[in-house]
mmCIF file as gemmi writes it, N, C-alpha and C atoms, coordinates in Angstrom:
data_model
loop_
_atom_site.group_PDB
_atom_site.id
_atom_site.type_symbol
_atom_site.label_atom_id
_atom_site.label_alt_id
_atom_site.label_comp_id
_atom_site.label_asym_id
_atom_site.label_entity_id
_atom_site.label_seq_id
_atom_site.pdbx_PDB_ins_code
_atom_site.Cartn_x
_atom_site.Cartn_y
_atom_site.Cartn_z
_atom_site.occupancy
_atom_site.B_iso_or_equiv
_atom_site.pdbx_formal_charge
_atom_site.auth_seq_id
_atom_site.auth_asym_id
_atom_site.pdbx_PDB_model_num
ATOM 1 N N . MET Axp A 1 ? -2.474 32.102 -20.758 1 0 ? 1 A 1
ATOM 2 C CA . MET Axp A 1 ? -2.159 31.139 -21.628 1 0 ? 1 A 1
ATOM 3 C C . MET Axp A 1 ? -3.053 30.578 -23.108 1 0 ? 1 A 1
ATOM 4 N N . THR Axp A 2 ? -2.951 30.409 -23.67 1 0 ? 2 A 1
ATOM 5 C CA . THR Axp A 2 ? -3.121 29.962 -24.96 1 0 ? 2 A 1
ATOM 6 C C . THR Axp A 2 ? -3.942 28.606 -25.228 1 0 ? 2 A 1
ATOM 7 N N . LYS Axp A 3 ? -4.399 28.376 -25.813 1 0 ? 3 A 1
ATOM 8 C CA . LYS Axp A 3 ? -5.098 27.399 -26.183 1 0 ? 3 A 1
ATOM 9 C C . LYS Axp A 3 ? -4.513 26.057 -26.026 1 0 ? 3 A 1
ATOM 10 N N . ASP Axp A 4 ? -3.47 26.321 -27.203 1 0 ? 4 A 1
ATOM 11 C CA . ASP Axp A 4 ? -2.551 25.232 -27.302 1 0 ? 4 A 1
ATOM 12 C C . ASP Axp A 4 ? -1.541 24.657 -26.555 1 0 ? 4 A 1
ATOM 13 N N . LYS Axp A 5 ? -1.597 25.549 -25.476 1 0 ? 5 A 1
ATOM 14 C CA . LYS Axp A 5 ? -0.763 24.891 -24.046 1 0 ? 5 A 1
ATOM 15 C C . LYS Axp A 5 ? -1.372 24.239 -23.39 1 0 ? 5 A 1
ATOM 16 N N . THR Axp A 6 ? -2.671 24.708 -23.415 1 0 ? 6 A 1
ATOM 17 C CA . THR Axp A 6 ? -3.392 24.126 -22.378 1 0 ? 6 A 1
ATOM 18 C C . THR Axp A 6 ? -3.935 22.651 -22.928 1 0 ? 6 A 1
ATOM 19 N N . GLU Axp A 7 ? -3.862 22.707 -23.972 1 0 ? 7 A 1
ATOM 20 C CA . GLU Axp A 7 ? -4.244 21.494 -25.029 1 0 ? 7 A 1
ATOM 21 C C . GLU Axp A 7 ? -2.811 20.449 -24.617 1 0 ? 7 A 1
ATOM 22 N N . SER Axp A 8 ? -1.622 21.192 -24.615 1 0 ? 8 A 1
ATOM 23 C CA . SER Axp A 8 ? -0.674 20.273 -24.538 1 0 ? 8 A 1
ATOM 24 C C . SER Axp A 8 ? -0.595 19.62 -23.226 1 0 ? 8 A 1
ATOM 25 N N . LYS Axp A 9 ? -1.016 20.704 -22.125 1 0 ? 9 A 1
ATOM 26 C CA . LYS Axp A 9 ? -1.173 19.859 -20.742 1 0 ? 9 A 1
ATOM 27 C C . LYS Axp A 9 ? -2.062 18.899 -20.265 1 0 ? 9 A 1
ATOM 28 N N . ILE Axp A 10 ? -2.905 18.797 -21.139 1 0 ? 10 A 1
ATOM 29 C CA . ILE Axp A 10 ? -4.229 18.217 -21 1 0 ? 10 A 1
ATOM 30 C C . ILE Axp A 10 ? -3.442 16.468 -21.561 1 0 ? 10 A 1
ATOM 31 N N . GLU Axp A 11 ? -2.862 16.464 -22.889 1 0 ? 11 A 1
ATOM 32 C CA . GLU Axp A 11 ? -2.234 15.509 -23.219 1 0 ? 11 A 1
ATOM 33 C C . GLU Axp A 11 ? -1.046 14.802 -22.621 1 0 ? 11 A 1
ATOM 34 N N . ASN Axp A 12 ? -0.558 15.465 -21.714 1 0 ? 12 A 1
ATOM 35 C CA . ASN Axp A 12 ? 0.737 14.819 -20.962 1 0 ? 12 A 1
ATOM 36 C C . ASN Axp A 12 ? 0.238 14.616 -19.539 1 0 ? 12 A 1
ATOM 37 N N . LYS Axp A 13 ? -1.337 14.721 -19.106 1 0 ? 13 A 1
ATOM 38 C CA . LYS Axp A 13 ? -1.288 14.657 -18.022 1 0 ? 13 A 1
ATOM 39 C C . LYS Axp A 13 ? -0.906 13.179 -17.492 1 0 ? 13 A 1
ATOM 40 N N . ILE Axp A 14 ? -1.067 12.967 -16.124 1 0 ? 14 A 1
ATOM 41 C CA . ILE Axp A 14 ? -0.406 11.509 -15.725 1 0 ? 14 A 1
ATOM 42 C C . ILE Axp A 14 ? -1.839 10.904 -14.883 1 0 ? 14 A 1
ATOM 43 N N . GLU Axp A 15 ? -2.25 9.89 -15.226 1 0 ? 15 A 1
ATOM 44 C CA . GLU Axp A 15 ? -3.147 9.172 -14.717 1 0 ? 15 A 1
ATOM 45 C C . GLU Axp A 15 ? -3.019 8.414 -13.54 1 0 ? 15 A 1
ATOM 46 N N . PRO Axp A 16 ? -3.063 8.629 -12.23 1 0 ? 16 A 1
ATOM 47 C CA . PRO Axp A 16 ? -2.91 7.915 -11.029 1 0 ? 16 A 1
ATOM 48 C C . PRO Axp A 16 ? -3.038 6.301 -10.924 1 0 ? 16 A 1
ATOM 49 N N . LEU Axp A 17 ? -4.158 5.915 -11.908 1 0 ? 17 A 1
ATOM 50 C CA . LEU Axp A 17 ? -4.571 4.548 -11.805 1 0 ? 17 A 1
ATOM 51 C C . LEU Axp A 17 ? -3.326 3.829 -12.955 1 0 ? 17 A 1
ATOM 52 N N . GLU Axp A 18 ? -2.986 4.512 -13.61 1 0 ? 18 A 1
ATOM 53 C CA . GLU Axp A 18 ? -2.037 3.84 -14.947 1 0 ? 18 A 1
ATOM 54 C C . GLU Axp A 18 ? -0.642 3.638 -13.852 1 0 ? 18 A 1
ATOM 55 N N . ILE Axp A 19 ? -0.493 4.742 -13.232 1 0 ? 19 A 1
ATOM 56 C CA . ILE Axp A 19 ? 0.667 4.351 -12.51 1 0 ? 19 A 1
ATOM 57 C C . ILE Axp A 19 ? 0.889 3.533 -11.704 1 0 ? 19 A 1
ATOM 58 N N . LEU Axp A 20 ? -0.846 3.063 -10.919 1 0 ? 20 A 1
ATOM 59 C CA . LEU Axp A 20 ? -0.549 1.953 -9.76 1 0 ? 20 A 1
ATOM 60 C C . LEU Axp A 20 ? -0.573 0.95 -10.674 1 0 ? 20 A 1
ATOM 61 N N . LEU Axp A 21 ? -1.133 0.387 -11.854 1 0 ? 21 A 1
ATOM 62 C CA . LEU Axp A 21 ? -1.072 -0.441 -12.452 1 0 ? 21 A 1
ATOM 63 C C . LEU Axp A 21 ? 0.346 -0.977 -13.04 1 0 ? 21 A 1
ATOM 64 N N . SER Axp A 22 ? 0.992 0.029 -13.217 1 0 ? 22 A 1
ATOM 65 C CA . SER Axp A 22 ? 2.407 -0.504 -14.054 1 0 ? 22 A 1
ATOM 66 C C . SER Axp A 22 ? 3.203 -0.684 -12.889 1 0 ? 22 A 1
ATOM 67 N N . CYS Axp A 23 ? 2.812 -1.031 -11.546 1 0 ? 23 A 1
ATOM 68 C CA . CYS Axp A 23 ? 3.586 -0.863 -10.417 1 0 ? 23 A 1
ATOM 69 C C . CYS Axp A 23 ? 3.128 -2.476 -9.527 1 0 ? 23 A 1
ATOM 70 N N . LYS Axp A 24 ? 2.017 -3.045 -10.358 1 0 ? 24 A 1
ATOM 71 C CA . LYS Axp A 24 ? 1.478 -4.254 -9.915 1 0 ? 24 A 1
ATOM 72 C C . LYS Axp A 24 ? 2.523 -5.376 -9.185 1 0 ? 24 A 1
ATOM 73 N N . GLY Axp A 25 ? 2.441 -5.981 -8.412 1 0 ? 25 A 1
ATOM 74 C CA . GLY Axp A 25 ? 3.366 -6.869 -7.415 1 0 ? 25 A 1
ATOM 75 C C . GLY Axp A 25 ? 2.986 -6.865 -6.154 1 0 ? 25 A 1
ATOM 76 N N . ILE Axp A 26 ? 4.184 -7.31 -5.185 1 0 ? 26 A 1
ATOM 77 C CA . ILE Axp A 26 ? 4.219 -7.429 -3.93 1 0 ? 26 A 1
ATOM 78 C C . ILE Axp A 26 ? 5.657 -7.127 -3.362 1 0 ? 26 A 1
ATOM 79 N N . TYR Axp A 27 ? 5.537 -5.468 -2.219 1 0 ? 27 A 1
ATOM 80 C CA . TYR Axp A 27 ? 6.484 -5.086 -1.716 1 0 ? 27 A 1
ATOM 81 C C . TYR Axp A 27 ? 6.467 -5.226 -0.59 1 0 ? 27 A 1
ATOM 82 N N . THR Axp A 28 ? 7.785 -5.246 0.073 1 0 ? 28 A 1
ATOM 83 C CA . THR Axp A 28 ? 8.369 -5.44 1.303 1 0 ? 28 A 1
ATOM 84 C C . THR Axp A 28 ? 9.232 -4.477 1.967 1 0 ? 28 A 1
ATOM 85 N N . GLY Axp A 29 ? 9.264 -4.504 3.062 1 0 ? 29 A 1
ATOM 86 C CA . GLY Axp A 29 ? 10.424 -3.473 3.85 1 0 ? 29 A 1
ATOM 87 C C . GLY Axp A 29 ? 10.316 -3.589 4.95 1 0 ? 29 A 1
ATOM 88 N N . LEU Axp A 30 ? 11.244 -2.994 5.752 1 0 ? 30 A 1
ATOM 89 C CA . LEU Axp A 30 ? 11.459 -2.533 6.978 1 0 ? 30 A 1
ATOM 90 C C . LEU Axp A 30 ? 11.075 -1.16 7.702 1 0 ? 30 A 1
ATOM 91 N N . GLY Axp A 31 ? 10.363 -0.997 8.582 1 0 ? 31 A 1
ATOM 92 C CA . GLY Axp A 31 ? 10.235 0.203 9.48 1 0 ? 31 A 1
ATOM 93 C C . GLY Axp A 31 ? 10.244 0.47 10.556 1 0 ? 31 A 1
ATOM 94 N N . VAL Axp A 32 ? 10.295 1.568 11.73 1 0 ? 32 A 1
ATOM 95 C CA . VAL Axp A 32 ? 10.097 1.821 12.94 1 0 ? 32 A 1
ATOM 96 C C . VAL Axp A 32 ? 8.487 2.572 12.972 1 0 ? 32 A 1
ATOM 97 N N . ASN Axp A 33 ? 7.797 2.288 14.158 1 0 ? 33 A 1
ATOM 98 C CA . ASN Axp A 33 ? 6.557 3.354 14.189 1 0 ? 33 A 1
ATOM 99 C C . ASN Axp A 33 ? 6.752 4.332 15.208 1 0 ? 33 A 1
ATOM 100 N N . HIS Axp A 34 ? 5.695 4.826 15.82 1 0 ? 34 A 1
ATOM 101 C CA . HIS Axp A 34 ? 5.927 5.859 16.481 1 0 ? 34 A 1
ATOM 102 C C . HIS Axp A 34 ? 6.62 5.543 17.69 1 0 ? 34 A 1
ATOM 103 N N . GLU Axp A 35 ? 6.177 4.192 18.169 1 0 ? 35 A 1
ATOM 104 C CA . GLU Axp A 35 ? 6.746 4.116 19.52 1 0 ? 35 A 1
ATOM 105 C C . GLU Axp A 35 ? 8.073 3.152 19.222 1 0 ? 35 A 1
ATOM 106 N N . ASP Axp A 36 ? 8.871 3.458 18.258 1 0 ? 36 A 1
ATOM 107 C CA . ASP Axp A 36 ? 10.052 2.925 17.964 1 0 ? 36 A 1
ATOM 108 C C . ASP Axp A 36 ? 9.909 1.378 18.041 1 0 ? 36 A 1
ATOM 109 N N . VAL Axp A 37 ? 9.27 0.94 17.582 1 0 ? 37 A 1
ATOM 110 C CA . VAL Axp A 37 ? 9.038 -0.648 17.438 1 0 ? 37 A 1
ATOM 111 C C . VAL Axp A 37 ? 9.325 -0.728 15.878 1 0 ? 37 A 1
ATOM 112 N N . GLN Axp A 38 ? 10.176 -1.84 15.892 1 0 ? 38 A 1
ATOM 113 C CA . GLN Axp A 38 ? 10.391 -2.425 14.52 1 0 ? 38 A 1
ATOM 114 C C . GLN Axp A 38 ? 9.229 -3.09 13.625 1 0 ? 38 A 1
ATOM 115 N N . PHE Axp A 39 ? 9.058 -3.02 12.669 1 0 ? 39 A 1
ATOM 116 C CA . PHE Axp A 39 ? 8.077 -3.999 11.998 1 0 ? 39 A 1
ATOM 117 C C . PHE Axp A 39 ? 8.473 -4.496 10.166 1 0 ? 39 A 1
ATOM 118 N N . ARG Axp A 40 ? 7.698 -4.639 9.82 1 0 ? 40 A 1
ATOM 119 C CA . ARG Axp A 40 ? 7.918 -5.678 8.58 1 0 ? 40 A 1
ATOM 120 C C . ARG Axp A 40 ? 6.348 -5.09 7.835 1 0 ? 40 A 1
ATOM 121 N N . GLY Axp A 41 ? 6.723 -4.13 6.922 1 0 ? 41 A 1
ATOM 122 C CA . GLY Axp A 41 ? 5.788 -3.901 5.945 1 0 ? 41 A 1
ATOM 123 C C . GLY Axp A 41 ? 5.204 -4.428 4.664 1 0 ? 41 A 1
ATOM 124 N N . LEU Axp A 42 ? 4.384 -4.933 4.182 1 0 ? 42 A 1
ATOM 125 C CA . LEU Axp A 42 ? 3.768 -5.527 3.082 1 0 ? 42 A 1
ATOM 126 C C . LEU Axp A 42 ? 2.766 -4.82 2.659 1 0 ? 42 A 1
ATOM 127 N N . LEU Axp A 43 ? 3.279 -4.684 1.029 1 0 ? 43 A 1
ATOM 128 C CA . LEU Axp A 43 ? 2.211 -3.865 0.05 1 0 ? 43 A 1
ATOM 129 C C . LEU Axp A 43 ? 1.989 -4.611 -1 1 0 ? 43 A 1
ATOM 130 N N . GLU Axp A 44 ? 0.808 -4.68 -1.405 1 0 ? 44 A 1
ATOM 131 C CA . GLU Axp A 44 ? 0.23 -5.903 -2.617 1 0 ? 44 A 1
ATOM 132 C C . GLU Axp A 44 ? -0.729 -4.639 -3.356 1 0 ? 44 A 1
ATOM 133 N N . ILE Axp A 45 ? 0.081 -4.552 -4.588 1 0 ? 45 A 1
ATOM 134 C CA . ILE Axp A 45 ? -0.907 -4.044 -5.608 1 0 ? 45 A 1
ATOM 135 C C . ILE Axp A 45 ? -1.307 -4.919 -6.448 1 0 ? 45 A 1
ATOM 136 N N . ILE Axp A 46 ? -2.701 -5.335 -6.81 1 0 ? 46 A 1
ATOM 137 C CA . ILE Axp A 46 ? -3.313 -6.327 -7.678 1 0 ? 46 A 1
ATOM 138 C C . ILE Axp A 46 ? -4.357 -5.506 -8.658 1 0 ? 46 A 1
ATOM 139 N N . PRO Axp A 47 ? -3.743 -5.644 -9.782 1 0 ? 47 A 1
ATOM 140 C CA . PRO Axp A 47 ? -4.872 -5.042 -10.863 1 0 ? 47 A 1
ATOM 141 C C . PRO Axp A 47 ? -6.212 -5.941 -10.73 1 0 ? 47 A 1
ATOM 142 N N . VAL Axp A 48 ? -7.689 -5.013 -11.048 1 0 ? 48 A 1
ATOM 143 C CA . VAL Axp A 48 ? -8.64 -6.111 -10.949 1 0 ? 48 A 1
ATOM 144 C C . VAL Axp A 48 ? -10.003 -5.597 -12.075 1 0 ? 48 A 1
ATOM 145 N N . VAL Axp A 49 ? -11.008 -6.126 -12.253 1 0 ? 49 A 1
ATOM 146 C CA . VAL Axp A 49 ? -11.848 -5.762 -13.195 1 0 ? 49 A 1
ATOM 147 C C . VAL Axp A 49 ? -11.023 -5.473 -14.333 1 0 ? 49 A 1
ATOM 148 N N . ASN Axp A 50 ? -10.581 -6.262 -15.355 1 0 ? 50 A 1
ATOM 149 C CA . ASN Axp A 50 ? -9.374 -6.105 -16.739 1 0 ? 50 A 1
ATOM 150 C C . ASN Axp A 50 ? -8.953 -4.792 -16.496 1 0 ? 50 A 1
ATOM 151 N N . ASP Axp A 51 ? -8.398 -4.378 -15.485 1 0 ? 51 A 1
ATOM 152 C CA . ASP Axp A 51 ? -7.296 -3.237 -15.257 1 0 ? 51 A 1
ATOM 153 C C . ASP Axp A 51 ? -7.938 -2.126 -15.581 1 0 ? 51 A 1
ATOM 154 N N . LYS Axp A 52 ? -9.511 -2.061 -15.023 1 0 ? 52 A 1
ATOM 155 C CA . LYS Axp A 52 ? -10.059 -0.832 -14.629 1 0 ? 52 A 1
ATOM 156 C C . LYS Axp A 52 ? -9.822 -0.307 -13.267 1 0 ? 52 A 1
ATOM 157 N N . GLY Axp A 53 ? -9.069 -0.973 -12.35 1 0 ? 53 A 1
ATOM 158 C CA . GLY Axp A 53 ? -9.189 -0.474 -10.764 1 0 ? 53 A 1
ATOM 159 C C . GLY Axp A 53 ? -7.652 -1.556 -10.587 1 0 ? 53 A 1
ATOM 160 N N . VAL Axp A 54 ? -7.292 -1.286 -9.06 1 0 ? 54 A 1
ATOM 161 C CA . VAL Axp A 54 ? -6.701 -1.881 -8.422 1 0 ? 54 A 1
ATOM 162 C C . VAL Axp A 54 ? -6.784 -2.16 -6.9 1 0 ? 54 A 1
ATOM 163 N N . ASN Axp A 55 ? -6.568 -3.156 -6.079 1 0 ? 55 A 1
ATOM 164 C CA . ASN Axp A 55 ? -6.61 -3.633 -4.959 1 0 ? 55 A 1
ATOM 165 C C . ASN Axp A 55 ? -5.601 -3.51 -4.354 1 0 ? 55 A 1
ATOM 166 N N . ILE Axp A 56 ? -5.563 -2.696 -3.402 1 0 ? 56 A 1
ATOM 167 C CA . ILE Axp A 56 ? -4.36 -2.423 -2.308 1 0 ? 56 A 1
ATOM 168 C C . ILE Axp A 56 ? -4.449 -2.91 -1.174 1 0 ? 56 A 1
ATOM 169 N N . LYS Axp A 57 ? -3.248 -3.871 -0.831 1 0 ? 57 A 1
ATOM 170 C CA . LYS Axp A 57 ? -3.61 -4.348 0.473 1 0 ? 57 A 1
ATOM 171 C C . LYS Axp A 57 ? -2.245 -3.922 1.152 1 0 ? 57 A 1
ATOM 172 N N . TYR Axp A 58 ? -1.857 -3.591 2.67 1 0 ? 58 A 1
ATOM 173 C CA . TYR Axp A 58 ? -1.353 -3.138 3.043 1 0 ? 58 A 1
ATOM 174 C C . TYR Axp A 58 ? -1.105 -3.749 4.744 1 0 ? 58 A 1
ATOM 175 N N . ARG Axp A 59 ? 0.019 -4.309 5.077 1 0 ? 59 A 1
ATOM 176 C CA . ARG Axp A 59 ? -0.299 -5.049 6.145 1 0 ? 59 A 1
ATOM 177 C C . ARG Axp A 59 ? 1.408 -4.943 7.003 1 0 ? 59 A 1
ATOM 178 N N . ALA Axp A 60 ? 1.18 -4.357 8.596 1 0 ? 60 A 1
ATOM 179 C CA . ALA Axp A 60 ? 2.483 -3.974 9.082 1 0 ? 60 A 1
ATOM 180 C C . ALA Axp A 60 ? 2.572 -5.142 10.414 1 0 ? 60 A 1
ATOM 181 N N . VAL Axp A 61 ? 3.432 -5.909 10.245 1 0 ? 61 A 1
ATOM 182 C CA . VAL Axp A 61 ? 3.578 -7.067 11.241 1 0 ? 61 A 1
ATOM 183 C C . VAL Axp A 61 ? 4.946 -6.733 12.09 1 0 ? 61 A 1
ATOM 184 N N . GLY Axp A 62 ? 4.845 -6.966 13.389 1 0 ? 62 A 1
ATOM 185 C CA . GLY Axp A 62 ? 5.979 -6.938 14.391 1 0 ? 62 A 1
ATOM 186 C C . GLY Axp A 62 ? 6.97 -7.916 13.94 1 0 ? 62 A 1
ATOM 187 N N . ILE Axp A 63 ? 8.152 -7.642 14.145 1 0 ? 63 A 1
ATOM 188 C CA . ILE Axp A 63 ? 8.999 -8.528 14.006 1 0 ? 63 A 1
ATOM 189 C C . ILE Axp A 63 ? 10.038 -9.372 15.095 1 0 ? 63 A 1
ATOM 190 N N . HIS Axp A 64 ? 9.713 -8.808 16.244 1 0 ? 64 A 1
ATOM 191 C CA . HIS Axp A 64 ? 10.439 -9.118 17.468 1 0 ? 64 A 1
ATOM 192 C C . HIS Axp A 64 ? 9.893 -10.105 18.62 1 0 ? 64 A 1
ATOM 193 N N . GLY Axp A 65 ? 8.049 -9.922 18.452 1 0 ? 65 A 1
ATOM 194 C CA . GLY Axp A 65 ? 7.414 -10.69 19.211 1 0 ? 65 A 1
ATOM 195 C C . GLY Axp A 65 ? 7.038 -9.867 20.489 1 0 ? 65 A 1
ATOM 196 N N . ASN Axp A 66 ? 7.879 -9.267 21.354 1 0 ? 66 A 1
ATOM 197 C CA . ASN Axp A 66 ? 7.64 -8.712 22.371 1 0 ? 66 A 1
ATOM 198 C C . ASN Axp A 66 ? 6.796 -7.762 22.669 1 0 ? 66 A 1
ATOM 199 N N . GLU Axp A 67 ? 5.822 -7.645 21.583 1 0 ? 67 A 1
ATOM 200 C CA . GLU Axp A 67 ? 4.435 -6.761 21.572 1 0 ? 67 A 1
ATOM 201 C C . GLU Axp A 67 ? 3.413 -8.215 21.811 1 0 ? 67 A 1
ATOM 202 N N . PHE Axp A 68 ? 3.684 -9.061 22.018 1 0 ? 68 A 1
ATOM 203 C CA . PHE Axp A 68 ? 2.341 -10.022 21.899 1 0 ? 68 A 1
ATOM 204 C C . PHE Axp A 68 ? 1.719 -9.885 23.465 1 0 ? 68 A 1
ATOM 205 N N . ASP Axp A 69 ? 2.277 -9.347 24.586 1 0 ? 69 A 1
ATOM 206 C CA . ASP Axp A 69 ? 1.447 -9.571 25.54 1 0 ? 69 A 1
ATOM 207 C C . ASP Axp A 69 ? 0.001 -9.012 25.375 1 0 ? 69 A 1
ATOM 208 N N . ASP Axp A 70 ? -0.134 -8 24.389 1 0 ? 70 A 1
ATOM 209 C CA . ASP Axp A 70 ? -1.341 -7.206 24.456 1 0 ? 70 A 1
ATOM 210 C C . ASP Axp A 70 ? -2.367 -8.134 23.839 1 0 ? 70 A 1
ATOM 211 N N . LEU Axp A 71 ? -3.675 -8.123 24.694 1 0 ? 71 A 1
ATOM 212 C CA . LEU Axp A 71 ? -4.649 -9.268 23.899 1 0 ? 71 A 1
ATOM 213 C C . LEU Axp A 71 ? -5.138 -8.992 22.71 1 0 ? 71 A 1
ATOM 214 N N . ASP Axp A 72 ? -5.04 -7.504 22.457 1 0 ? 72 A 1
ATOM 215 C CA . ASP Axp A 72 ? -5.611 -7.277 20.936 1 0 ? 72 A 1
ATOM 216 C C . ASP Axp A 72 ? -5.196 -7.795 19.902 1 0 ? 72 A 1
ATOM 217 N N . ASN Axp A 73 ? -3.491 -7.989 19.943 1 0 ? 73 A 1
ATOM 218 C CA . ASN Axp A 73 ? -2.818 -8.81 18.962 1 0 ? 73 A 1
ATOM 219 C C . ASN Axp A 73 ? -3.209 -10.323 18.554 1 0 ? 73 A 1
ATOM 220 N N . LEU Axp A 74 ? -3.034 -10.258 16.695 1 0 ? 74 A 1
ATOM 221 C CA . LEU Axp A 74 ? -3.364 -11.174 16.362 1 0 ? 74 A 1
ATOM 222 C C . LEU Axp A 74 ? -1.959 -12.026 15.745 1 0 ? 74 A 1
ATOM 223 N N . PHE Axp A 75 ? -2.003 -13.11 15.283 1 0 ? 75 A 1
ATOM 224 C CA . PHE Axp A 75 ? -0.857 -14.123 14.862 1 0 ? 75 A 1
ATOM 225 C C . PHE Axp A 75 ? -0.329 -14.663 16.065 1 0 ? 75 A 1
ATOM 226 N N . SER Axp A 76 ? 1.034 -14.618 16.149 1 0 ? 76 A 1
ATOM 227 C CA . SER Axp A 76 ? 1.72 -15.201 17.019 1 0 ? 76 A 1
ATOM 228 C C . SER Axp A 76 ? 2.507 -14.591 18.045 1 0 ? 76 A 1
ATOM 229 N N . SER Axp A 77 ? 3.28 -15.351 18.935 1 0 ? 77 A 1
ATOM 230 C CA . SER Axp A 77 ? 4.542 -14.325 19.533 1 0 ? 77 A 1
ATOM 231 C C . SER Axp A 77 ? 5.617 -13.866 18.627 1 0 ? 77 A 1
ATOM 232 N N . GLU Axp A 78 ? 5.898 -14.618 17.87 1 0 ? 78 A 1
ATOM 233 C CA . GLU Axp A 78 ? 6.716 -14.364 16.385 1 0 ? 78 A 1
ATOM 234 C C . GLU Axp A 78 ? 6.43 -12.986 15.571 1 0 ? 78 A 1
ATOM 235 N N . THR Axp A 79 ? 5.002 -13.308 15.218 1 0 ? 79 A 1
ATOM 236 C CA . THR Axp A 79 ? 4.646 -12.288 14.336 1 0 ? 79 A 1
ATOM 237 C C . THR Axp A 79 ? 3.279 -11.783 14.62 1 0 ? 79 A 1
ATOM 238 N N . VAL Axp A 80 ? 3.356 -10.038 15.259 1 0 ? 80 A 1
ATOM 239 C CA . VAL Axp A 80 ? 1.884 -9.457 15.762 1 0 ? 80 A 1
ATOM 240 C C . VAL Axp A 80 ? 1.57 -8.42 14.587 1 0 ? 80 A 1
ATOM 241 N N . LEU Axp A 81 ? 0.408 -8.732 14.49 1 0 ? 81 A 1
ATOM 242 C CA . LEU Axp A 81 ? -0.331 -7.978 13.595 1 0 ? 81 A 1
ATOM 243 C C . LEU Axp A 81 ? -0.441 -6.57 13.746 1 0 ? 81 A 1
ATOM 244 N N . PHE Axp A 82 ? -0.073 -5.69 12.988 1 0 ? 82 A 1
ATOM 245 C CA . PHE Axp A 82 ? -0.383 -4.046 13.975 1 0 ? 82 A 1
ATOM 246 C C . PHE Axp A 82 ? -1.511 -3.401 13.023 1 0 ? 82 A 1
ATOM 247 N N . ASN Axp A 83 ? -1.16 -3.622 11.828 1 0 ? 83 A 1
ATOM 248 C CA . ASN Axp A 83 ? -2.062 -2.886 11.032 1 0 ? 83 A 1
ATOM 249 C C . ASN Axp A 83 ? -2.505 -3.567 9.767 1 0 ? 83 A 1
ATOM 250 N N . GLU Axp A 84 ? -3.592 -3.535 9.149 1 0 ? 84 A 1
ATOM 251 C CA . GLU Axp A 84 ? -4.093 -4.316 8.024 1 0 ? 84 A 1
ATOM 252 C C . GLU Axp A 84 ? -4.854 -3.083 7.321 1 0 ? 84 A 1
ATOM 253 N N . GLU Axp A 85 ? -4.838 -2.88 5.9 1 0 ? 85 A 1
ATOM 254 C CA . GLU Axp A 85 ? -5.51 -2.219 5.539 1 0 ? 85 A 1
ATOM 255 C C . GLU Axp A 85 ? -6.207 -2.683 3.781 1 0 ? 85 A 1
ATOM 256 N N . HIS Axp A 86 ? -7.418 -2.239 3.316 1 0 ? 86 A 1
ATOM 257 C CA . HIS Axp A 86 ? -7.433 -2.951 2.163 1 0 ? 86 A 1
ATOM 258 C C . HIS Axp A 86 ? -7.982 -1.637 1.54 1 0 ? 86 A 1
ATOM 259 N N . THR Axp A 87 ? -7.682 -1.597 0.48 1 0 ? 87 A 1
ATOM 260 C CA . THR Axp A 87 ? -8.017 -0.021 -0.727 1 0 ? 87 A 1
ATOM 261 C C . THR Axp A 87 ? -8.639 -0.814 -1.914 1 0 ? 87 A 1
ATOM 262 N N . LEU Axp A 88 ? -9.693 -0.465 -2.588 1 0 ? 88 A 1
ATOM 263 C CA . LEU Axp A 88 ? -10.038 -0.614 -4.079 1 0 ? 88 A 1
ATOM 264 C C . LEU Axp A 88 ? -10.055 0.635 -4.552 1 0 ? 88 A 1
ATOM 265 N N . ILE Axp A 89 ? -9.627 0.96 -5.974 1 0 ? 89 A 1
ATOM 266 C CA . ILE Axp A 89 ? -9.263 2.157 -6.446 1 0 ? 89 A 1
ATOM 267 C C . ILE Axp A 89 ? -9.818 1.771 -7.868 1 0 ? 89 A 1
ATOM 268 N N . ALA Axp A 90 ? -10.985 2.407 -8.63 1 0 ? 90 A 1
ATOM 269 C CA . ALA Axp A 90 ? -11.688 1.715 -9.543 1 0 ? 90 A 1
ATOM 270 C C . ALA Axp A 90 ? -11.895 2.917 -10.522 1 0 ? 90 A 1
ATOM 271 N N . LEU Axp A 91 ? -12.038 3.178 -11.904 1 0 ? 91 A 1
ATOM 272 C CA . LEU Axp A 91 ? -12.986 4.133 -12.417 1 0 ? 91 A 1
ATOM 273 C C . LEU Axp A 91 ? -14.115 3.937 -12.693 1 0 ? 91 A 1
């Protein structure tokens, strides 16, 4: 590979942080987990530190309430929290 082709590839590289920053907002959707239970997923992408990073929040919430028998569940009999995760990605 010549030097020109290498420089061209470097100039055209895609920065994952730039992609995430361009997608800031709140997203929601429905899914089915490995136990065939429906849930609503909420994904929030928030720019932080003058766009030098992003905070990513993800929450999976049950939508039928029939999972509320488990003592580890949070929220209410209508909305059971299955999972919540937070990630911070910065330069």
